[in-house]
mmCIF file of the N, C-alpha and C atoms, coordinates in Angstrom:
data_MODEL
# 
_entry.id   MODEL 
# 
loop_
_atom_site.group_PDB 
_atom_site.id 
_atom_site.type_symbol 
_atom_site.label_atom_id 
_atom_site.label_alt_id 
_atom_site.label_comp_id 
_atom_site.label_asym_id 
_atom_site.label_entity_id 
_atom_site.label_seq_id 
_atom_site.pdbx_PDB_ins_code 
_atom_site.Cartn_x 
_atom_site.Cartn_y 
_atom_site.Cartn_z 
_atom_site.occupancy 
_atom_site.B_iso_or_equiv 
_atom_site.pdbx_formal_charge 
_atom_site.auth_seq_id 
_atom_site.auth_comp_id 
_atom_site.auth_asym_id 
_atom_site.auth_atom_id 
_atom_site.pdbx_PDB_model_num 
ATOM 1   N N  . MET A 1 1  ? -8.341  12.523  24.099  1.00 0.00 ? 1  MET A N  1 
ATOM 2   C CA . MET A 1 1  ? -9.053  11.631  24.438  1.00 0.00 ? 1  MET A CA 1 
ATOM 3   C C  . MET A 1 1  ? -8.589  10.864  25.903  1.00 0.00 ? 1  MET A C  1 
ATOM 4   N N  . ASN A 1 2  ? -9.916  10.818  26.810  1.00 0.00 ? 2  ASN A N  1 
ATOM 5   C CA . ASN A 1 2  ? -9.462  10.025  27.861  1.00 0.00 ? 2  ASN A CA 1 
ATOM 6   C C  . ASN A 1 2  ? -9.361  8.255   28.031  1.00 0.00 ? 2  ASN A C  1 
ATOM 7   N N  . ILE A 1 3  ? -8.092  8.639   28.636  1.00 0.00 ? 3  ILE A N  1 
ATOM 8   C CA . ILE A 1 3  ? -7.918  7.167   28.563  1.00 0.00 ? 3  ILE A CA 1 
ATOM 9   C C  . ILE A 1 3  ? -8.398  6.421   30.005  1.00 0.00 ? 3  ILE A C  1 
ATOM 10  N N  . THR A 1 4  ? -9.293  5.534   29.755  1.00 0.00 ? 4  THR A N  1 
ATOM 11  C CA . THR A 1 4  ? -10.057 4.790   31.005  1.00 0.00 ? 4  THR A CA 1 
ATOM 12  C C  . THR A 1 4  ? -9.178  3.834   31.894  1.00 0.00 ? 4  THR A C  1 
ATOM 13  N N  . ASP A 1 5  ? -9.575  3.131   32.742  1.00 0.00 ? 5  ASP A N  1 
ATOM 14  C CA . ASP A 1 5  ? -9.027  2.000   33.282  1.00 0.00 ? 5  ASP A CA 1 
ATOM 15  C C  . ASP A 1 5  ? -9.179  0.920   32.418  1.00 0.00 ? 5  ASP A C  1 
ATOM 16  N N  . LYS A 1 6  ? -10.509 1.062   31.863  1.00 0.00 ? 6  LYS A N  1 
ATOM 17  C CA . LYS A 1 6  ? -11.060 -0.318  31.339  1.00 0.00 ? 6  LYS A CA 1 
ATOM 18  C C  . LYS A 1 6  ? -9.971  -0.034  29.537  1.00 0.00 ? 6  LYS A C  1 
ATOM 19  N N  . ASP A 1 7  ? -9.752  1.228   29.371  1.00 0.00 ? 7  ASP A N  1 
ATOM 20  C CA . ASP A 1 7  ? -8.713  1.118   28.282  1.00 0.00 ? 7  ASP A CA 1 
ATOM 21  C C  . ASP A 1 7  ? -7.601  0.623   28.356  1.00 0.00 ? 7  ASP A C  1 
ATOM 22  N N  . VAL A 1 8  ? -6.972  0.660   29.634  1.00 0.00 ? 8  VAL A N  1 
ATOM 23  C CA . VAL A 1 8  ? -5.688  0.382   29.988  1.00 0.00 ? 8  VAL A CA 1 
ATOM 24  C C  . VAL A 1 8  ? -5.581  -1.131  30.353  1.00 0.00 ? 8  VAL A C  1 
ATOM 25  N N  . ALA A 1 9  ? -6.726  -1.912  30.844  1.00 0.00 ? 9  ALA A N  1 
ATOM 26  C CA . ALA A 1 9  ? -6.674  -3.322  30.855  1.00 0.00 ? 9  ALA A CA 1 
ATOM 27  C C  . ALA A 1 9  ? -6.729  -3.498  29.594  1.00 0.00 ? 9  ALA A C  1 
ATOM 28  N N  . GLU A 1 10 ? -7.887  -3.158  28.354  1.00 0.00 ? 10 GLU A N  1 
ATOM 29  C CA . GLU A 1 10 ? -7.408  -3.853  27.392  1.00 0.00 ? 10 GLU A CA 1 
ATOM 30  C C  . GLU A 1 10 ? -6.593  -3.973  26.933  1.00 0.00 ? 10 GLU A C  1 
ATOM 31  N N  . PHE A 1 11 ? -5.678  -2.977  26.923  1.00 0.00 ? 11 PHE A N  1 
ATOM 32  C CA . PHE A 1 11 ? -4.557  -2.695  26.423  1.00 0.00 ? 11 PHE A CA 1 
ATOM 33  C C  . PHE A 1 11 ? -3.439  -3.496  26.756  1.00 0.00 ? 11 PHE A C  1 
ATOM 34  N N  . GLN A 1 12 ? -3.586  -4.023  28.289  1.00 0.00 ? 12 GLN A N  1 
ATOM 35  C CA . GLN A 1 12 ? -2.723  -5.042  28.695  1.00 0.00 ? 12 GLN A CA 1 
ATOM 36  C C  . GLN A 1 12 ? -2.819  -6.308  27.902  1.00 0.00 ? 12 GLN A C  1 
ATOM 37  N N  . THR A 1 13 ? -3.925  -6.730  28.152  1.00 0.00 ? 13 THR A N  1 
ATOM 38  C CA . THR A 1 13 ? -4.438  -7.868  27.151  1.00 0.00 ? 13 THR A CA 1 
ATOM 39  C C  . THR A 1 13 ? -3.803  -7.932  25.883  1.00 0.00 ? 13 THR A C  1 
ATOM 40  N N  . LEU A 1 14 ? -4.121  -6.881  25.071  1.00 0.00 ? 14 LEU A N  1 
ATOM 41  C CA . LEU A 1 14 ? -3.485  -7.055  23.859  1.00 0.00 ? 14 LEU A CA 1 
ATOM 42  C C  . LEU A 1 14 ? -2.011  -7.083  23.702  1.00 0.00 ? 14 LEU A C  1 
ATOM 43  N N  . TYR A 1 15 ? -1.422  -6.198  24.620  1.00 0.00 ? 15 TYR A N  1 
ATOM 44  C CA . TYR A 1 15 ? 0.138   -6.445  24.821  1.00 0.00 ? 15 TYR A CA 1 
ATOM 45  C C  . TYR A 1 15 ? 0.442   -7.745  25.085  1.00 0.00 ? 15 TYR A C  1 
ATOM 46  N N  . LYS A 1 16 ? 0.128   -8.334  25.976  1.00 0.00 ? 16 LYS A N  1 
ATOM 47  C CA . LYS A 1 16 ? 0.107   -9.702  26.496  1.00 0.00 ? 16 LYS A CA 1 
ATOM 48  C C  . LYS A 1 16 ? 0.132   -10.502 25.568  1.00 0.00 ? 16 LYS A C  1 
ATOM 49  N N  . ALA A 1 17 ? -1.010  -10.603 24.448  1.00 0.00 ? 17 ALA A N  1 
ATOM 50  C CA . ALA A 1 17 ? -1.402  -11.193 23.607  1.00 0.00 ? 17 ALA A CA 1 
ATOM 51  C C  . ALA A 1 17 ? -0.082  -11.153 21.979  1.00 0.00 ? 17 ALA A C  1 
ATOM 52  N N  . ARG A 1 18 ? 0.059   -9.978  22.353  1.00 0.00 ? 18 ARG A N  1 
ATOM 53  C CA . ARG A 1 18 ? 1.391   -9.884  21.074  1.00 0.00 ? 18 ARG A CA 1 
ATOM 54  C C  . ARG A 1 18 ? 2.506   -9.896  21.490  1.00 0.00 ? 18 ARG A C  1 
ATOM 55  N N  . PHE A 1 19 ? 2.985   -9.606  22.523  1.00 0.00 ? 19 PHE A N  1 
ATOM 56  C CA . PHE A 1 19 ? 4.680   -9.764  22.985  1.00 0.00 ? 19 PHE A CA 1 
ATOM 57  C C  . PHE A 1 19 ? 4.796   -10.834 23.710  1.00 0.00 ? 19 PHE A C  1 
ATOM 58  N N  . GLY A 1 20 ? 3.967   -11.421 24.338  1.00 0.00 ? 20 GLY A N  1 
ATOM 59  C CA . GLY A 1 20 ? 3.603   -12.471 25.809  1.00 0.00 ? 20 GLY A CA 1 
ATOM 60  C C  . GLY A 1 20 ? 4.196   -12.002 26.641  1.00 0.00 ? 20 GLY A C  1 
ATOM 61  N N  . LYS A 1 21 ? 3.989   -10.593 27.017  1.00 0.00 ? 21 LYS A N  1 
ATOM 62  C CA . LYS A 1 21 ? 5.144   -10.194 28.363  1.00 0.00 ? 21 LYS A CA 1 
ATOM 63  C C  . LYS A 1 21 ? 3.712   -9.033  29.112  1.00 0.00 ? 21 LYS A C  1 
ATOM 64  N N  . ASP A 1 22 ? 3.810   -9.603  30.541  1.00 0.00 ? 22 ASP A N  1 
ATOM 65  C CA . ASP A 1 22 ? 2.751   -8.753  31.125  1.00 0.00 ? 22 ASP A CA 1 
ATOM 66  C C  . ASP A 1 22 ? 3.325   -7.384  31.464  1.00 0.00 ? 22 ASP A C  1 
ATOM 67  N N  . ILE A 1 23 ? 2.787   -6.526  31.479  1.00 0.00 ? 23 ILE A N  1 
ATOM 68  C CA . ILE A 1 23 ? 3.001   -4.725  31.799  1.00 0.00 ? 23 ILE A CA 1 
ATOM 69  C C  . ILE A 1 23 ? 1.988   -4.543  33.081  1.00 0.00 ? 23 ILE A C  1 
ATOM 70  N N  . ASP A 1 24 ? 2.802   -3.614  33.892  1.00 0.00 ? 24 ASP A N  1 
ATOM 71  C CA . ASP A 1 24 ? 1.514   -3.304  34.658  1.00 0.00 ? 24 ASP A CA 1 
ATOM 72  C C  . ASP A 1 24 ? 0.743   -1.954  34.277  1.00 0.00 ? 24 ASP A C  1 
ATOM 73  N N  . ARG A 1 25 ? -0.093  -1.412  34.919  1.00 0.00 ? 25 ARG A N  1 
ATOM 74  C CA . ARG A 1 25 ? -0.619  -0.727  34.737  1.00 0.00 ? 25 ARG A CA 1 
ATOM 75  C C  . ARG A 1 25 ? -0.156  1.059   34.798  1.00 0.00 ? 25 ARG A C  1 
ATOM 76  N N  . THR A 1 26 ? 0.788   1.047   35.159  1.00 0.00 ? 26 THR A N  1 
ATOM 77  C CA . THR A 1 26 ? 1.399   2.327   34.851  1.00 0.00 ? 26 THR A CA 1 
ATOM 78  C C  . THR A 1 26 ? 2.040   1.887   33.804  1.00 0.00 ? 26 THR A C  1 
ATOM 79  N N  . GLU A 1 27 ? 3.363   1.139   33.423  1.00 0.00 ? 27 GLU A N  1 
ATOM 80  C CA . GLU A 1 27 ? 3.817   0.704   32.006  1.00 0.00 ? 27 GLU A CA 1 
ATOM 81  C C  . GLU A 1 27 ? 2.517   0.799   30.675  1.00 0.00 ? 27 GLU A C  1 
ATOM 82  N N  . ALA A 1 28 ? 1.435   0.349   31.121  1.00 0.00 ? 28 ALA A N  1 
ATOM 83  C CA . ALA A 1 28 ? 0.025   0.038   30.156  1.00 0.00 ? 28 ALA A CA 1 
ATOM 84  C C  . ALA A 1 28 ? -0.464  1.091   29.875  1.00 0.00 ? 28 ALA A C  1 
ATOM 85  N N  . ARG A 1 29 ? -0.530  2.371   31.088  1.00 0.00 ? 29 ARG A N  1 
ATOM 86  C CA . ARG A 1 29 ? -1.084  3.797   30.580  1.00 0.00 ? 29 ARG A CA 1 
ATOM 87  C C  . ARG A 1 29 ? -0.208  4.655   29.988  1.00 0.00 ? 29 ARG A C  1 
ATOM 88  N N  . ASP A 1 30 ? 1.245   4.703   30.340  1.00 0.00 ? 30 ASP A N  1 
ATOM 89  C CA . ASP A 1 30 ? 2.008   5.231   29.687  1.00 0.00 ? 30 ASP A CA 1 
ATOM 90  C C  . ASP A 1 30 ? 1.972   5.104   28.318  1.00 0.00 ? 30 ASP A C  1 
ATOM 91  N N  . LYS A 1 31 ? 2.340   3.220   27.695  1.00 0.00 ? 31 LYS A N  1 
ATOM 92  C CA . LYS A 1 31 ? 2.302   3.265   26.556  1.00 0.00 ? 31 LYS A CA 1 
ATOM 93  C C  . LYS A 1 31 ? 1.365   3.298   25.662  1.00 0.00 ? 31 LYS A C  1 
ATOM 94  N N  . LEU A 1 32 ? 0.176   3.302   25.859  1.00 0.00 ? 32 LEU A N  1 
ATOM 95  C CA . LEU A 1 32 ? -1.009  3.563   25.369  1.00 0.00 ? 32 LEU A CA 1 
ATOM 96  C C  . LEU A 1 32 ? -1.250  5.047   25.154  1.00 0.00 ? 32 LEU A C  1 
ATOM 97  N N  . SER A 1 33 ? -0.746  5.811   26.420  1.00 0.00 ? 33 SER A N  1 
ATOM 98  C CA . SER A 1 33 ? -0.599  7.435   25.750  1.00 0.00 ? 33 SER A CA 1 
ATOM 99  C C  . SER A 1 33 ? -0.342  7.861   24.755  1.00 0.00 ? 33 SER A C  1 
ATOM 100 N N  . LYS A 1 34 ? 0.905   7.198   24.843  1.00 0.00 ? 34 LYS A N  1 
ATOM 101 C CA . LYS A 1 34 ? 2.053   7.399   23.539  1.00 0.00 ? 34 LYS A CA 1 
ATOM 102 C C  . LYS A 1 34 ? 1.429   6.884   22.104  1.00 0.00 ? 34 LYS A C  1 
ATOM 103 N N  . LEU A 1 35 ? 0.883   5.761   22.460  1.00 0.00 ? 35 LEU A N  1 
ATOM 104 C CA . LEU A 1 35 ? 0.032   5.161   21.243  1.00 0.00 ? 35 LEU A CA 1 
ATOM 105 C C  . LEU A 1 35 ? -0.675  6.232   20.982  1.00 0.00 ? 35 LEU A C  1 
ATOM 106 N N  . VAL A 1 36 ? -1.577  6.462   21.647  1.00 0.00 ? 36 VAL A N  1 
ATOM 107 C CA . VAL A 1 36 ? -2.748  7.440   21.120  1.00 0.00 ? 36 VAL A CA 1 
ATOM 108 C C  . VAL A 1 36 ? -2.191  8.610   20.683  1.00 0.00 ? 36 VAL A C  1 
ATOM 109 N N  . ARG A 1 37 ? -1.166  9.246   21.021  1.00 0.00 ? 37 ARG A N  1 
ATOM 110 C CA . ARG A 1 37 ? -0.778  10.560  20.734  1.00 0.00 ? 37 ARG A CA 1 
ATOM 111 C C  . ARG A 1 37 ? -0.057  10.383  19.348  1.00 0.00 ? 37 ARG A C  1 
ATOM 112 N N  . GLN A 1 38 ? 0.655   9.222   19.569  1.00 0.00 ? 38 GLN A N  1 
ATOM 113 C CA . GLN A 1 38 ? 1.480   8.994   18.119  1.00 0.00 ? 38 GLN A CA 1 
ATOM 114 C C  . GLN A 1 38 ? 0.229   8.821   16.799  1.00 0.00 ? 38 GLN A C  1 
ATOM 115 N N  . MET A 1 39 ? -0.537  8.666   17.039  1.00 0.00 ? 39 MET A N  1 
ATOM 116 C CA . MET A 1 39 ? -1.954  8.210   16.217  1.00 0.00 ? 39 MET A CA 1 
ATOM 117 C C  . MET A 1 39 ? -2.703  9.753   15.977  1.00 0.00 ? 39 MET A C  1 
ATOM 118 N N  . GLU A 1 40 ? -3.152  10.671  16.573  1.00 0.00 ? 40 GLU A N  1 
ATOM 119 C CA . GLU A 1 40 ? -3.133  11.868  16.757  1.00 0.00 ? 40 GLU A CA 1 
ATOM 120 C C  . GLU A 1 40 ? -2.231  12.456  15.573  1.00 0.00 ? 40 GLU A C  1 
ATOM 121 N N  . ILE A 1 41 ? -0.824  12.556  15.861  1.00 0.00 ? 41 ILE A N  1 
ATOM 122 C CA . ILE A 1 41 ? -0.016  13.296  15.382  1.00 0.00 ? 41 ILE A CA 1 
ATOM 123 C C  . ILE A 1 41 ? -0.227  12.720  13.653  1.00 0.00 ? 41 ILE A C  1 
ATOM 124 N N  . VAL A 1 42 ? -0.461  11.255  13.542  1.00 0.00 ? 42 VAL A N  1 
ATOM 125 C CA . VAL A 1 42 ? 0.020   11.055  12.175  1.00 0.00 ? 42 VAL A CA 1 
ATOM 126 C C  . VAL A 1 42 ? -1.186  10.610  11.134  1.00 0.00 ? 42 VAL A C  1 
ATOM 127 N N  . TYR A 1 43 ? -2.307  10.570  11.918  1.00 0.00 ? 43 TYR A N  1 
ATOM 128 C CA . TYR A 1 43 ? -3.525  10.411  11.338  1.00 0.00 ? 43 TYR A CA 1 
ATOM 129 C C  . TYR A 1 43 ? -4.330  11.735  11.135  1.00 0.00 ? 43 TYR A C  1 
ATOM 130 N N  . GLN A 1 44 ? -4.510  12.337  10.066  1.00 0.00 ? 44 GLN A N  1 
ATOM 131 C CA . GLN A 1 44 ? -5.032  13.738  9.441   1.00 0.00 ? 44 GLN A CA 1 
ATOM 132 C C  . GLN A 1 44 ? -6.199  13.358  8.568   1.00 0.00 ? 44 GLN A C  1 
ATOM 133 N N  . PRO A 1 45 ? -7.474  13.430  8.915   1.00 0.00 ? 45 PRO A N  1 
ATOM 134 C CA . PRO A 1 45 ? -8.419  13.388  7.874   1.00 0.00 ? 45 PRO A CA 1 
ATOM 135 C C  . PRO A 1 45 ? -8.220  14.175  6.825   1.00 0.00 ? 45 PRO A C  1 
ATOM 136 N N  . ILE A 1 46 ? -8.606  13.584  5.399   1.00 0.00 ? 46 ILE A N  1 
ATOM 137 C CA . ILE A 1 46 ? -8.270  14.407  4.310   1.00 0.00 ? 46 ILE A CA 1 
ATOM 138 C C  . ILE A 1 46 ? -9.827  15.422  4.120   1.00 0.00 ? 46 ILE A C  1 
ATOM 139 N N  . THR A 1 47 ? -9.588  16.324  3.721   1.00 0.00 ? 47 THR A N  1 
ATOM 140 C CA . THR A 1 47 ? -10.451 17.512  3.167   1.00 0.00 ? 47 THR A CA 1 
ATOM 141 C C  . THR A 1 47 ? -11.069 17.376  2.332   1.00 0.00 ? 47 THR A C  1 
ATOM 142 N N  . LYS A 1 48 ? -12.420 17.932  2.152   1.00 0.00 ? 48 LYS A N  1 
ATOM 143 C CA . LYS A 1 48 ? -13.072 17.532  0.745   1.00 0.00 ? 48 LYS A CA 1 
ATOM 144 C C  . LYS A 1 48 ? -12.388 18.679  -0.221  1.00 0.00 ? 48 LYS A C  1 
ATOM 145 N N  . LYS A 1 49 ? -12.129 19.725  0.425   1.00 0.00 ? 49 LYS A N  1 
ATOM 146 C CA . LYS A 1 49 ? -10.836 20.542  -0.915  1.00 0.00 ? 49 LYS A CA 1 
ATOM 147 C C  . LYS A 1 49 ? -9.987  19.381  -1.346  1.00 0.00 ? 49 LYS A C  1 
ATOM 148 N N  . GLN A 1 50 ? -9.084  18.928  -0.223  1.00 0.00 ? 50 GLN A N  1 
ATOM 149 C CA . GLN A 1 50 ? -7.885  18.064  -1.134  1.00 0.00 ? 50 GLN A CA 1 
ATOM 150 C C  . GLN A 1 50 ? -8.694  16.975  -1.850  1.00 0.00 ? 50 GLN A C  1 
ATOM 151 N N  . VAL A 1 51 ? -9.523  16.225  -1.320  1.00 0.00 ? 51 VAL A N  1 
ATOM 152 C CA . VAL A 1 51 ? -9.653  15.248  -2.125  1.00 0.00 ? 51 VAL A CA 1 
ATOM 153 C C  . VAL A 1 51 ? -10.206 15.855  -3.801  1.00 0.00 ? 51 VAL A C  1 
ATOM 154 N N  . LYS A 1 52 ? -10.868 16.881  -3.861  1.00 0.00 ? 52 LYS A N  1 
ATOM 155 C CA . LYS A 1 52 ? -11.184 17.527  -5.267  1.00 0.00 ? 52 LYS A CA 1 
ATOM 156 C C  . LYS A 1 52 ? -9.807  18.047  -6.004  1.00 0.00 ? 52 LYS A C  1 
ATOM 157 N N  . ASP A 1 53 ? -9.012  18.649  -5.028  1.00 0.00 ? 53 ASP A N  1 
ATOM 158 C CA . ASP A 1 53 ? -7.346  18.964  -5.387  1.00 0.00 ? 53 ASP A CA 1 
ATOM 159 C C  . ASP A 1 53 ? -6.839  17.852  -6.343  1.00 0.00 ? 53 ASP A C  1 
ATOM 160 N N  . LEU A 1 54 ? -7.066  16.698  -5.389  1.00 0.00 ? 54 LEU A N  1 
ATOM 161 C CA . LEU A 1 54 ? -6.573  15.105  -5.610  1.00 0.00 ? 54 LEU A CA 1 
ATOM 162 C C  . LEU A 1 54 ? -7.123  14.764  -7.177  1.00 0.00 ? 54 LEU A C  1 
ATOM 163 N N  . LYS A 1 55 ? -8.494  14.815  -7.491  1.00 0.00 ? 55 LYS A N  1 
ATOM 164 C CA . LYS A 1 55 ? -9.372  14.009  -8.438  1.00 0.00 ? 55 LYS A CA 1 
ATOM 165 C C  . LYS A 1 55 ? -8.661  15.413  -9.412  1.00 0.00 ? 55 LYS A C  1 
ATOM 166 N N  . GLU A 1 56 ? -8.690  16.387  -9.254  1.00 0.00 ? 56 GLU A N  1 
ATOM 167 C CA . GLU A 1 56 ? -8.144  17.506  -10.538 1.00 0.00 ? 56 GLU A CA 1 
ATOM 168 C C  . GLU A 1 56 ? -6.942  17.003  -10.972 1.00 0.00 ? 56 GLU A C  1 
ATOM 169 N N  . LYS A 1 57 ? -5.639  16.983  -10.401 1.00 0.00 ? 57 LYS A N  1 
ATOM 170 C CA . LYS A 1 57 ? -4.472  16.395  -10.438 1.00 0.00 ? 57 LYS A CA 1 
ATOM 171 C C  . LYS A 1 57 ? -4.399  14.954  -11.359 1.00 0.00 ? 57 LYS A C  1 
ATOM 172 N N  . ASP A 1 58 ? -5.235  14.179  -10.796 1.00 0.00 ? 58 ASP A N  1 
ATOM 173 C CA . ASP A 1 58 ? -5.181  12.777  -11.217 1.00 0.00 ? 58 ASP A CA 1 
ATOM 174 C C  . ASP A 1 58 ? -5.472  13.055  -12.504 1.00 0.00 ? 58 ASP A C  1 
ATOM 175 N N  . ALA A 1 59 ? -6.897  13.636  -13.017 1.00 0.00 ? 59 ALA A N  1 
ATOM 176 C CA . ALA A 1 59 ? -7.753  13.911  -14.294 1.00 0.00 ? 59 ALA A CA 1 
ATOM 177 C C  . ALA A 1 59 ? -6.574  14.898  -15.232 1.00 0.00 ? 59 ALA A C  1 
ATOM 178 N N  . LYS A 1 60 ? -5.918  15.514  -14.767 1.00 0.00 ? 60 LYS A N  1 
ATOM 179 C CA . LYS A 1 60 ? -5.013  16.500  -15.626 1.00 0.00 ? 60 LYS A CA 1 
ATOM 180 C C  . LYS A 1 60 ? -3.925  15.432  -16.139 1.00 0.00 ? 60 LYS A C  1 
ATOM 181 N N  . LYS A 1 61 ? -3.299  14.686  -15.372 1.00 0.00 ? 61 LYS A N  1 
ATOM 182 C CA . LYS A 1 61 ? -2.116  13.758  -15.280 1.00 0.00 ? 61 LYS A CA 1 
ATOM 183 C C  . LYS A 1 61 ? -2.500  12.588  -16.492 1.00 0.00 ? 61 LYS A C  1 
ATOM 184 N N  . GLN A 1 62 ? -4.170  12.098  -16.069 1.00 0.00 ? 62 GLN A N  1 
ATOM 185 C CA . GLN A 1 62 ? -4.359  11.270  -17.093 1.00 0.00 ? 62 GLN A CA 1 
ATOM 186 C C  . GLN A 1 62 ? -4.346  11.709  -18.486 1.00 0.00 ? 62 GLN A C  1 
ATOM 187 N N  . SER A 1 63 ? -4.894  12.923  -18.692 1.00 0.00 ? 63 SER A N  1 
ATOM 188 C CA . SER A 1 63 ? -5.430  13.572  -19.875 1.00 0.00 ? 63 SER A CA 1 
ATOM 189 C C  . SER A 1 63 ? -4.001  13.901  -20.444 1.00 0.00 ? 63 SER A C  1 
ATOM 190 N N  . GLN A 1 64 ? -2.947  13.861  -19.978 1.00 0.00 ? 64 GLN A N  1 
ATOM 191 C CA . GLN A 1 64 ? -1.460  14.003  -20.005 1.00 0.00 ? 64 GLN A CA 1 
ATOM 192 C C  . GLN A 1 64 ? -1.102  12.931  -20.826 1.00 0.00 ? 64 GLN A C  1 
ATOM 193 N N  . ASN A 1 65 ? -1.348  11.789  -20.292 1.00 0.00 ? 65 ASN A N  1 
ATOM 194 C CA . ASN A 1 65 ? -0.828  10.424  -21.117 1.00 0.00 ? 65 ASN A CA 1 
ATOM 195 C C  . ASN A 1 65 ? -1.352  9.951   -21.819 1.00 0.00 ? 65 ASN A C  1 
ATOM 196 N N  . ASP A 1 66 ? -3.074  10.384  -22.122 1.00 0.00 ? 66 ASP A N  1 
ATOM 197 C CA . ASP A 1 66 ? -3.640  10.043  -23.372 1.00 0.00 ? 66 ASP A CA 1 
ATOM 198 C C  . ASP A 1 66 ? -3.033  10.387  -24.653 1.00 0.00 ? 66 ASP A C  1 
# 
């Protein structure tokens, strides 16, 4: 993802609103880059196969409990 100057400015505004502290553009860009990278690592969309496998596992578990 390309982080634009507009993204950095918006992040600065959100950071100020949340933490009550102004940060300069360099620090804002650094923090935003790290946040975006963290989200890329953590967020992994689930595949259709994974959904199917989960449904089958849940159905099997449910039938064992009945």
